[in-house]
C-alpha positions in Angstrom: 109.7 95.9 112.8 112.0 98.5 111.2 110.4 102.0 110.9 110.8 102.2 107.2 109.0 98.8 106.8 106.1 100.2 108.9 106.0 103.4 106.7 106.0 101.3 103.5 103.2 99.0 104.8 101.1 102.0 105.7 101.6 103.5 102.3 100.9 100.2 100.5 97.7 99.7 102.5 96.5 103.1 101.5 96.9 102.3 97.8 95.4 98.8 98.0 91.9 99.6 96.6 93.2 101.4 93.6 96.0 98.9 93.0 93.7 95.9 93.4 91.3 97.4 90.9 94.2 97.9 88.4 95.4 94.3 88.9 91.9 92.8 88.4 91.4 95.0 85.3 94.8 93.8 83.9 93.9 90.1 84.7 90.6 90.4 82.8 91.9 92.3 79.7 92.5 90.3 76.6 95.5 92.4 75.4 97.3 92.2 78.7 99.3 89.4 80.3 100.1 89.2 84.0 102.9 86.9 85.1 103.0 86.2 88.8 106.2 85.2 90.5 106.5 84.4 94.2 109.3 86.2 96.0 111.6 83.7 97.8 111.8 83.8 101.6 114.6 85.8 103.1 114.6 88.6 100.6 112.0 90.7 102.3 111.2 91.2 106.0 109.3 88.3 107.5 106.4 90.7 108.4 105.5 90.6 104.7 104.2 87.1 104.2 103.5 85.3 100.9 105.0 88.1 98.7 104.4 88.0 95.0 105.4 90.2 92.1 102.9 90.5 89.2 104.6 91.6 86.0 102.1 93.4 83.7 102.7 93.8 80.0 100.9 94.1 76.8 100.5 90.7 75.1 99.8 90.9 71.4 99.4 87.1 71.2 96.3 87.2 73.3 94.5 89.9 71.3 91.0 89.2 70.0 92.0 91.1 66.8 94.7 88.7 65.7 98.5 88.9 66.2 99.7 92.5 66.5 102.8 94.1 68.0 102.7 95.7 71.4 103.4 99.1 69.7 100.2 98.7 67.7 98.2 97.9 70.8 99.6 101.0 72.6 98.9 103.1 69.5 95.3 102.1 69.0 94.2 101.5 72.6 94.0 104.8 74.6 93.0 103.1 77.8 96.0 100.7 77.7 98.3 103.6 76.8 97.1 105.6 79.8 96.9 102.7 82.4 99.8 100.3 81.5 103.2 101.9 81.2 105.9 99.6 80.0 107.7 97.8 82.8 104.9 98.2 85.4 104.7 95.6 88.2 102.2 95.0 91.1 103.5 94.0 94.5 101.3 91.8 96.7 101.8 90.5 100.2 100.0 89.8 103.5 100.5 91.4 106.9 99.4 90.2 110.3 99.5 86.5 109.5 101.5 83.7 107.9 101.1 82.2 104.5 98.4 84.5 103.3 96.2 84.4 106.4 96.6 88.1 107.2 95.5 91.3 105.5 96.0 91.4 101.7 98.0 94.4 100.6 98.5 95.3 96.9 100.5 98.2 95.6 102.1 99.5 92.4 105.5 100.9 93.5 106.7 103.7 91.3 
């Protein structure tokens, strides 16, 4: 495995608890939409199995308060404004196994 891949995996593992909490919070929030896309084989090193990218964004259409713009949600929801910057994505993969059988790693690359 390339040294930079090992360094990235170590960093990503260290952020997993916080990143996983963020992802779960986003998945459960009515004003946020998470779109998950698998990353095709061959793009990333084979040591990162079952990679996915979770695109996180404000979703005015899902709001319990009726249809609003994303700007309105950001304006009136301090927690979303603090936690969900525009364009944030969550990267998920497994190490030490194939097809999701290894250790789950979740990170928010910035």
